[in-house]
KEFI-492827 format. One record per atom (N, C-alpha, C): residue number from 1; atom name; x, y, z. Coordinates in nm, 3 decimals. Each point is the difference from the previous one (the first is absolute). Layout:
(rec NUM,'CA',(X,Y,Z))
...
//
This chain:
(rec 1,'N',(0.183,1.736,1.099))
(rec 1,'CA',(0.046,-0.138,0.002))
(rec 1,'C',(0.145,-0.003,0.045))
(rec 2,'N',(0.023,0.050,0.117))
(rec 2,'CA',(0.135,0.003,0.055))
(rec 2,'C',(0.048,-0.138,0.038))
(rec 3,'N',(0.132,-0.018,-0.007))
(rec 3,'CA',(0.065,-0.126,0.037))
(rec 3,'C',(-0.046,-0.119,-0.084))
(rec 4,'N',(-0.050,0.026,-0.117))
(rec 4,'CA',(-0.040,-0.107,-0.090))
(rec 4,'C',(0.092,0.003,-0.122))
(rec 5,'N',(0.010,-0.111,-0.072))
(rec 5,'CA',(0.088,-0.004,-0.117))
(rec 5,'C',(-0.041,0.103,-0.105))
(rec 6,'N',(0.096,0.041,-0.080))
(rec 6,'CA',(-0.030,0.092,-0.109))
(rec 6,'C',(-0.043,-0.075,-0.125))
(rec 7,'N',(0.043,-0.126,-0.014))
(rec 7,'CA',(-0.033,-0.078,-0.119))
(rec 7,'C',(-0.135,-0.068,0.015))
(rec 8,'N',(-0.070,-0.010,-0.113))
(rec 8,'CA',(-0.128,-0.070,-0.003))
(rec 8,'C',(-0.005,-0.089,-0.124))
(rec 9,'N',(-0.086,-0.101,0.008))
(rec 9,'CA',(-0.026,-0.088,-0.113))
(rec 9,'C',(-0.150,-0.001,-0.022))
(rec 10,'N',(-0.042,0.028,-0.122))
(rec 10,'CA',(-0.142,0.003,-0.033))
(rec 10,'C',(-0.047,-0.139,-0.041))
(rec 11,'N',(-0.110,-0.042,0.060))
(rec 11,'CA',(-0.058,-0.132,-0.025))
(rec 11,'C',(-0.150,0.018,-0.019))
(rec 12,'N',(-0.055,-0.065,-0.099))
(rec 12,'CA',(-0.144,0.012,-0.025))
(rec 12,'C',(-0.079,-0.069,0.111))
(rec 13,'N',(-0.118,0.055,0.025))
(rec 13,'CA',(-0.093,-0.065,0.092))
(rec 13,'C',(-0.067,-0.115,-0.073))
(rec 14,'N',(-0.033,-0.109,0.064))
(rec 14,'CA',(0.004,-0.026,0.143))
(rec 14,'C',(0.134,-0.052,0.051))
(rec 15,'N',(0.097,-0.016,-0.092))
(rec 15,'CA',(0.130,-0.058,0.037))
(rec 15,'C',(0.071,0.080,0.107))
(rec 16,'N',(-0.012,0.132,-0.003))
(rec 16,'CA',(0.066,0.084,0.100))
(rec 16,'C',(-0.054,-0.031,0.140))
(rec 17,'N',(-0.131,-0.011,0.012))
(rec 17,'CA',(-0.060,-0.032,0.130))
(rec 17,'C',(0.037,-0.141,0.044))
(rec 18,'N',(0.001,-0.094,-0.092))
(rec 18,'CA',(0.041,-0.137,0.033))
(rec 18,'C',(0.143,-0.003,0.054))
(rec 19,'N',(0.087,0.082,-0.057))
(rec 19,'CA',(0.139,0.006,0.047))
(rec 19,'C',(0.010,0.066,0.137))
(rec 20,'N',(-0.064,0.114,0.015))
(rec 20,'CA',(0.008,0.075,0.126))
(rec 20,'C',(-0.051,-0.082,0.119))
(rec 21,'N',(-0.095,-0.088,-0.025))
(rec 21,'CA',(-0.055,-0.083,0.107))
(rec 21,'C',(0.068,-0.136,0.011))
(rec 22,'N',(0.107,-0.021,-0.076))
(rec 22,'CA',(0.077,-0.123,0.011))
(rec 22,'C',(-0.067,-0.122,-0.060))
(rec 23,'N',(-0.107,0.020,-0.075))
(rec 23,'CA',(-0.069,-0.112,-0.065))
(rec 23,'C',(0.085,-0.052,-0.116))
(rec 24,'N',(0.069,0.093,-0.064))
(rec 24,'CA',(0.104,-0.037,-0.097))
(rec 24,'C',(0.130,0.061,0.049))
(rec 25,'N',(0.112,-0.065,-0.029))
(rec 25,'CA',(0.129,0.051,0.048))
(rec 25,'C',(0.098,0.026,-0.114))
(rec 26,'N',(-0.040,-0.037,-0.121))
(rec 26,'CA',(0.086,0.018,-0.117))
(rec 26,'C',(-0.078,0.079,-0.106))
(rec 27,'N',(0.062,0.105,-0.052))
(rec 27,'CA',(-0.058,0.082,-0.107))
(rec 27,'C',(0.075,-0.031,-0.129))
(rec 28,'N',(-0.074,-0.042,-0.102))
(rec 28,'CA',(0.060,-0.041,-0.127))
(rec 28,'C',(0.023,0.121,-0.091))
(rec 29,'N',(0.122,0.001,-0.057))
(rec 29,'CA',(0.039,0.105,-0.096))
(rec 29,'C',(0.073,-0.063,-0.116))
(rec 30,'N',(0.012,0.074,-0.109))
(rec 30,'CA',(0.078,-0.047,-0.115))
(rec 30,'C',(0.140,0.059,0.000))
(rec 31,'N',(0.034,0.071,0.105))
(rec 31,'CA',(0.132,0.063,0.012))
(rec 31,'C',(0.058,-0.030,0.137))
(rec 32,'N',(0.132,-0.005,0.005))
(rec 32,'CA',(0.073,-0.029,0.123))
(rec 32,'C',(0.036,0.130,0.071))
(rec 33,'N',(0.040,-0.010,0.125))
(rec 33,'CA',(0.049,0.115,0.075))
(rec 33,'C',(0.108,-0.045,0.097))
(rec 34,'N',(0.093,0.089,0.024))
(rec 34,'CA',(0.103,-0.023,0.102))
(rec 34,'C',(-0.041,0.064,0.133))
(rec 35,'N',(-0.106,0.080,-0.004))
(rec 35,'CA',(-0.044,0.071,0.121))
(rec 35,'C',(-0.047,-0.098,0.106))
(rec 36,'N',(0.039,0.027,0.123))
(rec 36,'CA',(-0.049,-0.074,0.116))
(rec 36,'C',(-0.026,0.102,0.110))
(rec 37,'N',(-0.102,-0.024,0.079))
(rec 37,'CA',(-0.029,0.090,0.110))
(rec 37,'C',(-0.146,0.039,0.005))
(rec 38,'N',(-0.033,0.095,0.088))
(rec 38,'CA',(-0.139,0.041,0.017))
(rec 38,'C',(-0.051,0.078,-0.122))
(rec 39,'N',(-0.124,-0.025,-0.033))
(rec 39,'CA',(-0.063,0.066,-0.114))
(rec 39,'C',(-0.148,0.023,0.032))
(rec 40,'N',(-0.049,0.114,-0.043))
(rec 40,'CA',(-0.142,0.028,0.014))
(rec 40,'C',(-0.076,-0.075,-0.109))
(rec 41,'N',(-0.118,-0.047,0.033))
(rec 41,'CA',(-0.084,-0.069,-0.097))
(rec 41,'C',(-0.107,0.099,-0.048))
(rec 42,'N',(0.001,0.024,-0.130))
(rec 42,'CA',(-0.091,0.094,-0.064))
(rec 42,'C',(-0.107,-0.079,-0.075))
(rec 43,'N',(-0.126,0.031,0.027))
(rec 43,'CA',(-0.111,-0.060,-0.075))
(rec 43,'C',(-0.016,0.080,-0.128))
(rec 44,'N',(0.028,-0.063,-0.112))
(rec 44,'CA',(-0.007,0.067,-0.130))
(rec 44,'C',(-0.138,0.060,-0.025))
(rec 45,'N',(-0.002,0.101,-0.084))
(rec 45,'CA',(-0.127,0.059,-0.041))
(rec 45,'C',(-0.077,-0.091,-0.095))
(rec 46,'N',(0.069,-0.101,-0.054))
(rec 46,'CA',(-0.063,-0.098,-0.090))
(rec 46,'C',(-0.028,-0.127,0.080))
(rec 47,'N',(-0.123,-0.044,-0.002))
(rec 47,'CA',(-0.042,-0.119,0.074))
(rec 47,'C',(0.003,-0.121,-0.092))
(rec 48,'N',(0.048,-0.113,0.049))
(rec 48,'CA',(0.001,-0.126,-0.075))
(rec 48,'C',(-0.138,-0.064,0.017))
(rec 49,'N',(-0.075,-0.008,-0.107))
(rec 49,'CA',(-0.137,-0.052,0.008))
(rec 49,'C',(-0.008,-0.152,-0.018))
(rec 50,'N',(0.115,-0.067,-0.023))
(rec 50,'CA',(-0.003,-0.145,-0.014))
(rec 50,'C',(-0.052,-0.063,0.129))
(rec 51,'N',(-0.084,-0.101,-0.010))
(rec 51,'CA',(-0.063,-0.058,0.120))
(rec 51,'C',(0.095,-0.073,0.094))
(rec 52,'N',(0.116,-0.047,-0.048))
(rec 52,'CA',(0.085,-0.084,0.086))
(rec 52,'C',(0.048,0.072,0.125))
(rec 53,'N',(0.033,0.128,-0.008))
(rec 53,'CA',(0.044,0.074,0.118))
(rec 53,'C',(-0.116,0.027,0.095))
(rec 54,'N',(-0.112,0.042,-0.056))
(rec 54,'CA',(-0.116,0.034,0.082))
(rec 54,'C',(-0.056,-0.123,0.070))
(rec 55,'N',(0.009,-0.116,-0.063))
(rec 55,'CA',(-0.054,-0.122,0.062))
(rec 55,'C',(0.082,-0.042,0.122))
(rec 56,'N',(0.122,0.046,0.011))
(rec 56,'CA',(0.087,-0.035,0.114))
(rec 56,'C',(-0.009,0.103,0.114))
(rec 57,'N',(-0.074,0.105,-0.023))
(rec 57,'CA',(-0.009,0.109,0.096))
(rec 57,'C',(-0.111,-0.027,0.101))
(rec 58,'N',(0.031,-0.004,0.129))
(rec 58,'CA',(-0.106,-0.018,0.100))
(rec 58,'C',(-0.102,0.115,-0.008))
(rec 59,'N',(-0.123,-0.032,0.027))
(rec 59,'CA',(-0.108,0.100,-0.006))
(rec 59,'C',(0.032,0.122,0.086))
(rec 60,'N',(0.063,-0.020,0.115))
(rec 60,'CA',(0.031,0.111,0.090))
(rec 60,'C',(0.097,0.101,-0.060))
(rec 61,'N',(0.072,-0.038,-0.107))
(rec 61,'CA',(0.098,0.090,-0.063))
(rec 61,'C',(-0.049,0.060,-0.131))
(rec 62,'N',(-0.122,-0.031,-0.042))
(rec 62,'CA',(-0.052,0.048,-0.129))
(rec 62,'C',(0.000,0.152,-0.009))
(rec 63,'N',(-0.050,0.066,0.101))
(rec 63,'CA',(-0.007,0.147,-0.003))
(rec 63,'C',(0.140,0.060,-0.007))
(rec 64,'N',(0.091,-0.054,0.076))
(rec 64,'CA',(0.139,0.049,-0.002))
(rec 64,'C',(0.063,-0.019,-0.137))
(rec 65,'N',(-0.031,-0.111,-0.066))
(rec 65,'CA',(0.057,-0.029,-0.131))
(rec 65,'C',(-0.054,0.090,-0.110))
(rec 66,'N',(-0.102,0.077,0.030))
(rec 66,'CA',(-0.053,0.096,-0.096))
(rec 66,'C',(0.076,0.132,0.004))
(rec 67,'N',(0.088,0.017,0.098))
(rec 67,'CA',(0.084,0.121,0.005))
(rec 67,'C',(0.102,-0.007,-0.111))
(rec 68,'N',(0.012,0.107,-0.078))
(rec 68,'CA',(0.095,0.003,-0.111))
(rec 68,'C',(0.062,0.138,-0.010))
(rec 69,'N',(0.123,0.004,-0.052))
(rec 69,'CA',(0.067,0.127,-0.019))
(rec 69,'C',(0.064,0.056,0.125))
(rec 70,'N',(0.058,-0.088,0.083))
(rec 70,'CA',(0.064,0.050,0.121))
(rec 70,'C',(0.075,-0.107,0.077))
(rec 71,'N',(0.074,0.046,0.100))
(rec 71,'CA',(0.077,-0.088,0.087))
(rec 71,'C',(-0.096,-0.071,0.096))
(rec 72,'N',(0.016,-0.133,0.012))
(rec 72,'CA',(-0.087,-0.075,0.091))
(rec 72,'C',(0.077,-0.083,0.101))
(rec 73,'N',(0.132,-0.011,-0.016))
(rec 73,'CA',(0.073,-0.085,0.092))
(rec 73,'C',(0.150,0.010,-0.015))
(rec 74,'N',(0.066,-0.087,0.073))
(rec 74,'CA',(0.145,-0.002,0.010))
(rec 74,'C',(0.045,-0.146,0.008))
(rec 75,'N',(0.115,-0.031,-0.060))
(rec 75,'CA',(0.054,-0.136,0.006))
(rec 75,'C',(0.151,0.004,-0.020))
(rec 76,'N',(0.067,-0.106,0.040))
(rec 76,'CA',(0.144,-0.014,-0.023))
(rec 76,'C',(0.023,-0.096,-0.115))
(rec 77,'N',(0.068,0.049,-0.104))
(rec 77,'CA',(0.039,-0.085,-0.112))
(rec 77,'C',(0.130,-0.068,0.038))
(rec 78,'N',(-0.003,-0.133,0.013))
(rec 78,'CA',(0.119,-0.072,0.049))
(rec 78,'C',(0.069,-0.085,-0.106))
(rec 79,'N',(-0.061,-0.015,-0.115))
(rec 79,'CA',(0.063,-0.081,-0.103))
(rec 79,'C',(-0.085,-0.008,-0.125))
(rec 80,'N',(0.056,-0.064,-0.102))
(rec 80,'CA',(-0.071,-0.018,-0.127))
(rec 80,'C',(0.015,-0.146,-0.044))
(rec 81,'N',(-0.112,-0.064,-0.027))
(rec 81,'CA',(0.000,-0.137,-0.054))
(rec 81,'C',(-0.004,0.009,-0.153))
(rec 82,'N',(0.063,-0.095,-0.065))
(rec 82,'CA',(-0.005,-0.007,-0.146))
(rec 82,'C',(-0.083,-0.121,-0.041))
(rec 83,'N',(-0.090,0.023,-0.093))
(rec 83,'CA',(-0.084,-0.107,-0.055))
(rec 83,'C',(0.034,-0.014,-0.148))
(rec 84,'N',(0.068,-0.110,-0.034))
(rec 84,'CA',(0.042,-0.024,-0.137))
(rec 84,'C',(-0.096,-0.093,-0.075))
(rec 85,'N',(-0.094,-0.059,0.073))
(rec 85,'CA',(-0.097,-0.087,-0.066))
(rec 85,'C',(-0.131,0.000,0.078))
(rec 86,'N',(-0.103,-0.043,-0.069))
(rec 86,'CA',(-0.134,0.000,0.059))
(rec 86,'C',(-0.010,-0.097,0.118))
(rec 87,'N',(0.080,-0.105,-0.001))
(rec 87,'CA',(-0.003,-0.098,0.109))
(rec 87,'C',(0.039,0.064,0.133))
(rec 88,'N',(0.110,0.072,0.002))
(rec 88,'CA',(0.043,0.065,0.125))
(rec 88,'C',(-0.098,0.112,0.038))
(rec 89,'N',(-0.046,0.074,-0.100))
(rec 89,'CA',(-0.098,0.106,0.023))
(rec 89,'C',(-0.125,-0.058,0.066))
(rec 90,'N',(-0.047,-0.111,-0.052))
(rec 90,'CA',(-0.119,-0.067,0.054))
(rec 90,'C',(0.024,-0.054,0.140))
(rec 91,'N',(0.120,-0.053,0.024))
(rec 91,'CA',(0.032,-0.059,0.131))
(rec 91,'C',(-0.005,0.103,0.112))
(rec 92,'N',(0.021,0.127,-0.034))
(rec 92,'CA',(-0.001,0.105,0.102))
(rec 92,'C',(-0.124,0.090,-0.009))
(rec 93,'N',(-0.105,-0.052,-0.060))
(rec 93,'CA',(-0.123,0.077,-0.016))
(rec 93,'C',(-0.055,0.047,0.134))
(rec 94,'N',(0.019,-0.077,0.105))
(rec 94,'CA',(-0.053,0.040,0.131))
(rec 94,'C',(0.068,0.126,0.053))
(rec 95,'N',(0.117,0.034,-0.055))
(rec 95,'CA',(0.072,0.120,0.043))
(rec 95,'C',(-0.042,0.124,-0.079))
(rec 96,'N',(-0.023,-0.018,-0.132))
(rec 96,'CA',(-0.032,0.116,-0.085))
(rec 96,'C',(-0.145,0.005,-0.045))
(rec 97,'N',(-0.071,-0.111,0.007))
(rec 97,'CA',(-0.143,-0.013,-0.028))
(rec 97,'C',(-0.040,0.014,-0.146))
(rec 98,'N',(0.095,0.015,-0.092))
(rec 98,'CA',(-0.034,0.010,-0.142))
(rec 98,'C',(-0.024,-0.138,-0.060))
(rec 99,'N',(-0.090,-0.006,-0.097))
(rec 99,'CA',(-0.027,-0.125,-0.070))
(rec 99,'C',(0.123,-0.043,-0.080))
(rec 100,'N',(0.023,-0.131,-0.016))
(rec 100,'CA',(0.115,-0.048,-0.077))
(rec 100,'C',(0.008,0.058,-0.141))
(rec 101,'N',(-0.115,0.024,-0.062))
(rec 101,'CA',(-0.003,0.054,-0.136))
(rec 101,'C',(0.055,0.142,-0.009))
(rec 102,'N',(0.020,0.063,0.115))
(rec 102,'CA',(0.053,0.136,0.002))
(rec 102,'C',(0.150,0.003,-0.029))
(rec 103,'N',(0.068,-0.113,0.014))
(rec 103,'CA',(0.145,-0.006,-0.025))
(rec 103,'C',(0.031,0.031,-0.146))
(rec 104,'N',(0.105,0.083,-0.022))
(rec 104,'CA',(0.048,0.034,-0.133))
(rec 104,'C',(0.151,-0.021,-0.005))
(rec 105,'N',(0.047,-0.090,-0.091))
(rec 105,'CA',(0.144,-0.021,-0.013))
(rec 105,'C',(0.067,0.125,-0.060))
(rec 106,'N',(0.129,0.018,0.014))
(rec 106,'CA',(0.094,-0.101,0.050))
(rec 106,'C',(0.011,-0.002,0.153))
(rec 107,'N',(-0.033,0.110,0.067))
(rec 107,'CA',(0.014,0.003,0.146))
(rec 107,'C',(-0.095,0.104,0.059))
(rec 108,'N',(-0.051,-0.031,0.118))
(rec 108,'CA',(-0.077,0.097,0.078))
(rec 108,'C',(0.065,0.006,0.137))
(rec 109,'N',(-0.020,0.112,0.067))
(rec 109,'CA',(0.065,0.024,0.129))
(rec 109,'C',(-0.106,0.015,0.108))
(rec 110,'N',(0.029,-0.058,0.115))
(rec 110,'CA',(-0.089,0.009,0.115))
(rec 110,'C',(0.066,0.078,0.111))
(rec 111,'N',(-0.048,0.121,0.026))
(rec 111,'CA',(0.054,0.084,0.108))
(rec 111,'C',(-0.055,-0.054,0.132))
(rec 112,'N',(0.088,-0.039,0.090))
(rec 112,'CA',(-0.038,-0.064,0.126))
(rec 112,'C',(-0.010,0.106,0.109))
(rec 113,'N',(-0.118,0.010,0.061))
(rec 113,'CA',(-0.025,0.100,0.103))
(rec 113,'C',(-0.028,-0.066,0.135))
(rec 114,'N',(0.048,0.064,0.106))
(rec 114,'CA',(-0.032,-0.038,0.138))
(rec 114,'C',(-0.035,0.128,0.076))
(rec 115,'N',(-0.050,-0.019,0.121))
(rec 115,'CA',(-0.027,0.116,0.086))
(rec 115,'C',(-0.101,0.097,-0.057))
(rec 116,'N',(-0.099,-0.052,-0.071))
(rec 116,'CA',(-0.100,0.089,-0.060))
(rec 116,'C',(-0.091,0.058,0.108))
(rec 117,'N',(-0.039,0.123,-0.024))
(rec 117,'CA',(-0.099,0.061,0.090))
(rec 117,'C',(-0.078,0.106,-0.074))
(rec 118,'N',(-0.123,0.014,0.040))
(rec 118,'CA',(-0.090,0.098,-0.060))
(rec 118,'C',(0.031,0.138,0.055))
(rec 119,'N',(-0.013,0.101,-0.086))
(rec 119,'CA',(0.010,0.140,0.041))
(rec 119,'C',(-0.129,0.070,-0.040))
(rec 120,'N',(-0.033,0.110,0.066))
(rec 120,'CA',(-0.117,0.077,-0.044))
(rec 120,'C',(0.019,0.045,-0.145))
(rec 121,'N',(-0.106,-0.004,-0.078))
(rec 121,'CA',(0.007,0.038,-0.140))
(rec 121,'C',(0.048,0.144,-0.014))
(rec 122,'N',(0.099,0.017,-0.088))
(rec 122,'CA',(0.056,0.133,-0.028))
(rec 122,'C',(0.004,0.015,-0.151))
(rec 123,'N',(-0.084,0.089,-0.054))
(rec 123,'CA',(-0.004,0.019,-0.145))
(rec 123,'C',(0.138,0.038,-0.052))
(rec 124,'N',(0.037,-0.064,-0.111))
(rec 124,'CA',(0.133,0.021,-0.059))
(rec 124,'C',(-0.003,-0.054,-0.142))
(rec 125,'N',(0.051,0.077,-0.095))
(rec 125,'CA',(0.010,-0.052,-0.136))
(rec 125,'C',(0.110,-0.104,-0.006))
(rec 126,'N',(-0.018,-0.099,-0.083))
(rec 126,'CA',(0.097,-0.108,-0.010))
(rec 126,'C',(0.077,0.003,-0.130))
(rec 127,'N',(0.076,-0.106,-0.020))
(rec 127,'CA',(0.084,-0.012,-0.118))
(rec 127,'C',(0.043,-0.146,-0.012))
(rec 128,'N',(0.042,-0.039,-0.118))
(rec 128,'CA',(0.050,-0.136,-0.022))
(rec 128,'C',(0.135,-0.015,0.070))
(rec 129,'N',(0.029,-0.118,0.050))
(rec 129,'CA',(0.123,-0.033,0.074))
(rec 129,'C',(0.002,0.075,0.133))
(rec 130,'N',(0.117,0.002,0.065))
(rec 130,'CA',(0.011,0.073,0.126))
(rec 130,'C',(0.000,0.150,-0.029))
(rec 131,'N',(-0.059,0.076,0.090))
(rec 131,'CA',(-0.001,0.145,-0.019))
(rec 131,'C',(0.010,0.070,0.134))
(rec 132,'N',(0.044,0.125,-0.004))
(rec 132,'CA',(0.013,0.081,0.121))
(rec 132,'C',(-0.133,0.068,0.030))
(rec 133,'N',(-0.039,-0.002,0.127))
(rec 133,'CA',(-0.127,0.062,0.038))
(rec 133,'C',(0.017,0.141,0.054))
(rec 134,'N',(0.122,0.043,0.019))
(rec 134,'CA',(0.027,0.128,0.066))
(rec 134,'C',(-0.084,0.115,-0.057))
(rec 135,'N',(-0.001,0.017,-0.131))
(rec 135,'CA',(-0.071,0.112,-0.062))
(rec 135,'C',(-0.143,-0.035,-0.040))
(rec 136,'N',(-0.040,-0.123,0.018))
(rec 136,'CA',(-0.131,-0.044,-0.050))
(rec 136,'C',(-0.112,0.003,0.103))
(rec 137,'N',(0.034,-0.008,0.126))
(rec 137,'CA',(-0.105,-0.006,0.102))
(rec 137,'C',(-0.074,0.132,0.007))
(rec 138,'N',(-0.132,-0.009,-0.001))
(rec 138,'CA',(-0.084,0.121,0.002))
(rec 138,'C',(-0.042,0.032,0.141))
//
């Protein structure tokens, strides 16, 4: 994986596939980051079985969304939105695709991604928050 970023962010499927294909552009977290720049998108080994993500996934991407435990794409993190109430969280649902009931006070953060692109699946163990892939790629 030459000329690719060293940092990765692990996201559960199907959300990782939705992000890599630009169907969603904001990834919701309970923690903030100052990091900006290119990041690899890692499909977590744990799959989110809640129906809301899967219902937004086009049929053509179902097989791809079953890939777990590896790098599936690349994106540029350009900013972080702050959601201090359910009203603002709900108003931007088209960006992050989470149900309004998913909001948890006092604040949630939306990592804003652009320039997403799919990469061939590369098995890699993940970790919570940003992590280095240098020693993890098999």
